[in-house]
N, C-alpha and C positions, 0 to 999 in steps of 0.2 A: 426476445433478443437472443442472438447467438453470441455467447460469451466464452472467451478463453481465459483460464486462470492459471498463471504460473505460480509455483509454490503451493499447489493445491492440497498437499498433504500436511502442511504446517498448521500451527495453532490458529493463526488468523485465516490463512488460505482455506482451510477445511471449513471454517465457519462461513466464509464468503461463498464457497461452493454450495453449502447447505441452504443458505439464505436465498441464493439465486434460484436454485431448484425449487424451493418452496413457493416461489413467485411464478413458476411455470417457464422459466428461461431454459434454453438449450445450452448446456455447459460442457465445455471441453476442459477436463482437469489434467494439467500437465505436471509431470514430475521428471526428474532426471533419470531415474532407474526403474525398470519394471518391478523390482522387488518391493516398491512402495505402492503398487497398485492395490493391494488389499487394504491399505489405509484410506483409500479414496471412497467417496460416497458411491454406493452401488449403482445409482442411476445416472451418474456422470459418465461422459465418454472419456475413458482413460487414454492418455497419450504420453509418450516420452519426448522430452525436448529440453533444451538448455536456453534459458532466458538471456544468457550472455553470448549466444551465437546468433548473429544477424540472420543467417539463412533459416535457422529453426524458427525464429520469431516471425519472419515473413511467411513461412509455410504454414505455421499454426494460427496465424491471424487472417490468412486469405479467406475471404467469404464470411468473416465474422463481423459483428457489429461493435464489439468492444473487447479490449484486452485488460485484464486486471493482473497486476503483478504484486505478489506478497512474499517474495523470496527474501531470505536472510542468510548471510554468509556464516561460515563456521568461525569461531574465535581464531584470531590471527590472520584472517582473510577479509578484514573489514573493507579494504579498498575494492574488493570484488563488487561492492554495491555500485561504485561509479562506473566500472566497465559494463556491468549489467544494464544500468540505466542508459548508457550510450548505445548499447546493442539493441535494446528495446525500442528506443527512439528511432534509430536508423532503420530497423526492420519495419516499423509501423509507418515511417515516412514513405516507404515504398508501397505500402498497401492502403494507406489513408485511413486506417482504423484508429479509433481513439484509445488512449491509454489512461487508466486510473492506477496510480502508483502508491502503494502503501509505504510511507516514508517514516521519518523519525521526528521527535519533538524537540531535539536539541537547539534548533535555530529559532524557536518561538520565543518572543520576549515575555518576561515575567512581570505581571502587573505589580506596580508599586515599587519597582527597583530602579527606575530611571532609565529603562531601556536595556537592562542586562538580559541576555538570552539564558535559556535553561542551562546550557553547558557552561556558561560563565558564572553561574550562581555559586557562592562560596561552599554550599553544601552538596554540590554535584559530586557523585561518587567517582573517584579517579579511575576505577576499573571500567567504567562505562564510557570514558572519553574516546577511545578509538572508534567505537561504533557510532557514537554521537557525531564526531567530526566527519566520519565517512558519510553519514546521512546528510550533513550540510553540503558536502561536495556532490552528493547524489542530486540534491536539489539544484545546485549550480549547473550541473550537466543538463538538467531539464531546461533551465532558463536559457542556456546557450544554444539549444537546438532550434533552428529557425522554421521548421516545417510542421512537425507532428503536433496533433492536438492532444494535450496531456493535462491532467490535474493531479496534484500531489497532496495526499491526505496525511497530515501529521496527527498522530494520536495525542491524547493528553499524557500527563506524567505517568499515570498508572493505567495499564491496559492488561486486564486479567480475565480469565474465564469467569463467567457469571450468568446472570439472568438476562433473557431477552425481554426488555420492556417496550421497545419501540420508541423510547423517549431519548432525546438528545438535543443539544444546542449546537449551532454552527458558529464558527469564528474564522478569522483570517490568519494574521501573523502573530497573534498574541495568545498565550496559554489561557485556556478557559478554566476558571475556578468556580466551585459552587459556593453556597452561602457559608459553608464551614471552611472555606479556603482550600478545599481539596480539588485536585485535578485528576479526574478518573473517568473511565467508561468501561463497561464489560466488552469483551471481544464480540459477544453476540450483538450488542447494540452498535458497535463499530461496524460490523458487517451490514447492519440495517442502514446506517448512514451511507455506506459505500454503495449499496444497491439503490438507495434513493437517488444518489447522484447519477448512477448509471441510467436510471429510468427517466429522470428529469434533470438533465445537465444544467448546472448553474455556474460551474467553475471551468474556465478554459485558460490553459497556460498559466495557472497560478497555484499557489499553495492554499489549502484551507485546513481547518482543524475542527474537531468535535469534542464534546464533553458533556457531562451532566450539569 
């Protein structure tokens, strides 16, 4: 597959690029500034571009099979997530290329709480609310787009660097918990799940989630 990855120098984006390359895919790794080129995987095709610019999205997705976006805004600019989602969807509606969007977990319901979402839970850290609520609006923007083929992958509560096991479970709109009540996955296995979805699409115009 020919895959374009926005946010390719980030913690998740870099692992997505590495996973895609390990499977033999042709990867265009996109960052905003050439100064970040040294952070990219050496066998990826490095390009500059802005996921919040419709023209850039259209140009960098033309002739591709898939776009993956793993961008994250700087603190204080959380609403950029919404504008970026709209630009990605508009650009890809023009080219017909599918979007896999790395989103947030805030809108997932928590098992055993009567339907409370992650962000509504009493122990949710107040400092994380701005990015959490922006992720909810990011998903709303996807659901409002009438043309593009997208899927929105919500991580579990804990997403950290770790081991690639190739093991994970899939879910829908509910947070996945393991036998110990923990919601987690390594960034490496998150990338595995994302590339599995890229190669064998099971989700169209919906959110899904993963966890151990």
